[in-house]
VMD Tcl script that draws the C-alpha trace (Angstrom):
set ca {
  {-129.65 -54.93 98.85}
  {-126.70 -55.62 96.17}
  {-123.91 -57.09 98.00}
  {-120.45 -55.98 96.64}
  {-116.78 -58.07 97.33}
  {-113.80 -57.28 96.48}
  {-110.44 -59.90 95.97}
  {-107.30 -59.74 94.59}
  {-105.44 -57.27 96.93}
  {-102.10 -57.25 98.35}
  {-98.35 -56.73 98.12}
  {-96.49 -55.56 94.98}
  {-93.59 -54.00 93.82}
  {-93.21 -50.24 92.44}
  {-93.65 -51.09 88.74}
  {-95.96 -54.71 89.55}
  {-99.21 -55.27 88.50}
  {-101.91 -56.36 90.83}
  {-105.95 -57.49 89.76}
  {-108.76 -56.94 91.71}
  {-112.04 -58.06 91.35}
  {-115.77 -57.49 92.24}
  {-118.46 -60.24 92.83}
  {-122.03 -58.77 92.80}
  {-125.00 -60.07 93.67}
  {-128.51 -59.44 92.05}
  {-130.41 -59.59 88.70}
  {-130.02 -55.83 88.37}
  {-126.36 -55.65 87.93}
  {-126.02 -55.05 84.11}
  {-128.07 -52.03 84.72}
  {-125.58 -50.65 86.98}
  {-122.83 -48.00 87.02}
  {-119.55 -49.62 88.34}
  {-116.53 -48.16 89.99}
  {-113.99 -48.33 91.38}
  {-112.39 -45.81 94.88}
  {-109.66 -46.12 97.10}
  {-108.63 -43.93 100.58}
  {-105.04 -43.46 101.35}
  {-104.49 -44.34 105.77}
  {-105.42 -40.41 106.68}
  {-106.60 -39.67 102.86}
  {-110.01 -38.91 101.73}
  {-111.56 -41.46 99.27}
  {-110.94 -40.85 95.87}
  {-112.43 -42.10 92.14}
  {-109.91 -44.32 90.45}
  {-112.20 -45.82 87.49}
  {-115.81 -46.24 86.09}
  {-117.67 -48.58 83.99}
  {-121.01 -47.81 82.47}
  {-124.05 -50.80 81.95}
  {-123.01 -50.40 77.99}
  {-119.11 -50.44 78.75}
  {-118.15 -47.14 78.39}
  {-115.10 -46.15 80.93}
  {-113.33 -43.31 82.45}
  {-110.35 -43.33 84.67}
  {-108.95 -40.60 87.32}
  {-105.95 -39.19 85.27}
  {-103.14 -40.79 87.30}
  {-104.59 -43.99 86.64}
  {-105.27 -43.58 83.04}
  {-102.92 -45.93 80.87}
  {-101.76 -47.94 83.68}
  {-105.56 -48.90 84.79}
  {-108.10 -51.01 83.47}
  {-111.32 -51.81 83.97}
  {-113.80 -54.27 82.98}
  {-117.18 -55.77 83.34}
  {-118.80 -58.95 82.94}
  {-122.31 -58.92 83.46}
  {-122.76 -62.58 82.78}
  {-121.13 -63.01 85.72}
  {-121.72 -60.25 87.74}
  {-118.42 -59.30 88.18}
  {-116.22 -55.76 87.41}
  {-112.41 -55.96 87.40}
  {-109.43 -53.19 88.12}
  {-106.07 -54.29 86.07}
  {-103.03 -52.81 87.41}
  {-100.18 -52.06 86.15}
  {-96.87 -49.66 86.24}
  {-97.78 -49.40 90.28}
  {-96.63 -46.75 92.17}
  {-96.31 -46.24 95.82}
  {-98.89 -43.58 95.51}
  {-101.11 -46.00 94.63}
  {-101.51 -47.63 97.73}
  {-104.60 -47.79 100.07}
  {-107.76 -49.45 100.34}
  {-110.05 -50.31 96.88}
  {-113.55 -50.08 96.87}
  {-116.03 -51.32 94.59}
  {-118.98 -49.20 94.19}
  {-122.26 -49.62 92.30}
  {-124.80 -47.59 91.54}
  {-127.90 -46.63 89.06}
  {-127.22 -44.22 86.67}
  {-126.59 -44.39 83.32}
  {-122.68 -43.55 81.77}
  {-120.13 -43.63 84.17}
  {-119.54 -41.09 87.02}
  {-116.70 -40.14 89.33}
  {-118.80 -39.34 91.51}
  {-119.24 -41.15 95.32}
  {-122.77 -39.70 95.48}
  {-123.80 -41.74 92.07}
  {-123.09 -44.93 93.78}
  {-125.22 -46.39 96.44}
  {-123.90 -50.05 97.05}
  {-120.29 -50.54 98.11}
  {-118.08 -53.48 99.03}
  {-115.90 -53.74 102.20}
  {-112.86 -53.13 100.12}
  {-109.65 -54.84 99.64}
  {-105.93 -53.45 100.61}
  {-103.37 -52.50 97.90}
  {-99.66 -51.65 99.53}
  {-97.13 -51.19 97.13}
  {-93.76 -51.08 97.73}
  {-90.86 -48.23 96.60}
}
mol new
graphics top color blue
foreach p $ca { graphics top sphere $p radius 0.5 }
foreach p [lrange $ca 0 end-1] q [lrange $ca 1 end] { graphics top cylinder $p $q radius 0.2 }
display resetview
């Protein structure tokens, strides 16, 4: 069973930055598509960013130009650099992994999920 552990969440001011990290287990990490999702209180979980096994990336529209998803297959890690943060970025951020080719914004593509890390952006 793959295990994912997020870290790096916290409190930031609007306009500030945070970097989230996700540590994954398993020798098959390099073959997984990876993603970040978030869930605000009382709202549905939503897609944020995805990176494929061959390093292609895809972003939710509001994250595009502000967030950057990266992966390091040698370290079995994926990161989400978040700049120009807005209060609406607040939520629990989840790292996810799936055995698929390319990028995906669909939760159904991801079989493995971390426990989440809280991000709070104050105005």
